[in-house]
C-alpha positions in Angstrom: 0.0 0.1 -0.3 1.1 3.7 -1.3 2.4 5.5 2.4 2.2 9.4 0.8 4.2 10.0 4.4 7.1 8.2 2.2 7.0 9.8 -0.2 7.2 13.2 1.2 10.7 14.5 1.7 12.3 17.2 4.4 14.5 19.9 3.9 17.3 21.1 6.4 17.3 24.4 5.3 20.4 25.3 7.8 22.5 22.5 5.7 20.3 22.9 2.7 20.6 18.9 2.6 17.3 17.6 1.7 16.6 13.7 4.0 13.5 11.4 4.0 11.7 11.2 7.4 13.4 8.9 10.1 12.9 5.2 9.1 12.5 5.3 4.5 15.2 4.1 2.9 15.3 5.2 -1.0 18.1 3.1 -3.2 17.3 2.7 -6.5 17.0 -1.0 -7.8 20.0 -2.1 -10.9 23.0 0.3 -10.3 25.7 -1.4 -13.3 23.3 -3.8 -14.5 19.7 -3.1 -16.2 16.9 -3.6 -13.9 16.5 0.2 -12.2 15.4 1.5 -15.6 13.8 -1.3 -18.3 10.1 -0.3 -16.8 9.0 2.5 -13.9 7.2 -0.4 -12.0 8.3 -3.3 -9.8 5.1 -5.4 -12.2 6.8 -4.2 -15.7 4.0 -2.8 -16.7 5.2 0.7 -18.1 8.3 0.5 -20.0 10.3 2.8 -19.4 13.9 2.0 -21.2 12.4 -1.5 -22.3 12.5 -0.4 -25.9 15.8 1.0 -25.7 17.4 -1.3 -24.3 16.3 -4.2 -26.8 17.3 -1.6 -29.6 21.3 -1.4 -28.3 21.3 -4.4 -27.5 20.7 -5.9 -31.1 24.2 -3.8 -32.0 26.5 -5.6 -32.5 29.2 -6.3 -29.4 26.5 -4.9 -27.0 25.9 -7.0 -23.9 24.1 -6.3 -20.5 25.8 -5.6 -17.6 29.5 -5.0 -19.4 28.9 -2.6 -22.7 24.9 -1.4 -21.5 25.2 -0.8 -18.3 23.2 2.0 -15.9 23.6 3.8 -12.4 19.7 5.1 -11.8 19.3 8.0 -8.7 16.1 9.1 -7.2 15.9 12.8 -8.1 15.0 14.4 -5.3 18.7 13.8 -4.0 19.7 17.7 -4.5 23.3 18.1 -5.5 24.7 18.3 -3.2 24.0 15.9 -0.5 25.6 13.1 1.5 23.9 10.4 -1.1 25.1 12.9 -4.8 28.4 12.4 -3.5 28.1 8.1 -2.2 25.9 8.6 -5.8 29.2 10.0 -7.8 32.2 8.5 -6.4 30.1 4.6 -7.3 29.4 6.5 -11.2 33.7 7.8 -11.2 33.7 3.8 -10.7 31.2 2.5 -13.0 32.3 4.6 -16.0 36.2 3.4 -15.4 35.0 -0.4 -15.0 32.8 0.1 -18.2 36.2 2.4 -19.6 38.0 -1.4 -18.3 36.1 -4.0 -19.9 35.7 -2.5 -22.5 39.1 -2.5 -23.9 39.9 0.5 -23.1 36.9 2.7 -25.2 35.9 5.6 -24.4 32.1 5.2 -22.5 29.3 6.7 -24.3 26.9 8.1 -21.7 22.9 8.4 -22.1 20.5 10.3 -19.5 16.9 11.3 -18.7 15.1 14.2 -18.0 16.8 15.8 -14.9 19.1 12.7 -15.0 20.7 15.3 -17.3 21.1 18.0 -14.6 22.7 15.6 -12.2 25.4 14.1 -14.6 25.4 18.3 -15.6 26.2 18.9 -11.6 28.3 15.3 -12.1 30.7 16.1 -14.8 31.8 19.9 -13.4 33.4 17.5 -10.8 35.5 16.3 -12.5 38.5 17.0 -14.6 39.2 17.8 -18.3 41.7 14.8 -17.9 39.8 12.2 -16.6 36.3 13.0 -19.1 39.0 13.2 -21.6 40.1 9.7 -21.1 37.3 8.1 -20.5 34.3 9.6 -22.0 32.9 9.0 -25.3 29.9 11.7 -24.9 27.1 12.5 -23.2 23.3 12.2 -24.9 21.2 13.6 -22.6 17.6 12.7 -23.8 14.2 14.6 -22.1 16.7 16.6 -20.0 15.0 20.0 -18.4 18.2 22.3 -18.9 17.0 25.0 -18.2 13.1 24.8 -18.6 10.7 22.1 -20.4 9.8 22.5 -24.1 6.6 22.6 -25.9 6.9 19.6 -28.0 4.9 20.7 -31.2 5.3 17.2 -33.0 6.5 13.3 -32.5 9.5 14.5 -34.7 10.8 17.1 -33.4 12.3 14.7 -31.0 15.2 12.7 -33.7 14.8 9.1 -31.0 10.7 9.8 -30.3 9.4 6.1 -29.6 10.6 3.0 -31.2 12.7 5.4 -33.7 16.3 5.3 -31.5 18.4 5.2 -34.5 20.0 8.1 -34.0 20.8 7.5 -31.3 21.8 4.3 -32.3 24.2 6.5 -34.4 26.4 8.2 -32.1 26.6 5.0 -29.2 28.3 3.0 -32.1 30.4 6.0 -32.8 32.1 5.4 -29.3 35.6 4.3 -28.8 
């Protein structure tokens, strides 16, 4: 059963940190694998990235958990916070590990919605030499950078629905 009080975050305005009520823990599932991004719900009814995952896995050399990985984050924890610091450390290790296990191929990043702001903030914490070594590209899908735009047609967004070919094209150039 859904409990509203467990979904509310508190904000300490003195130290500018947000936190859940005592006893409530939020741990997005599937860090490093794809379990946390396939579906929005635990019953696996509402697809989130499932279609994109299926299409990306068709690319030669793509392998789940090796070259295609995920780093889910609860966007309600705004940087800076203890949660984002720990998340950024885990994300750094995940990117570096992905780079290593894929023959030192630079990593292409895909973010969605508020993940774009989180990843943008993360990039500000990384030195340029690190970014040049480990990162190939970053695709921010539906990001809220500077606000949300009104989409006037499905063709306004090249990766709409099942048409992810522009994104696949960029990822296959990674290296």
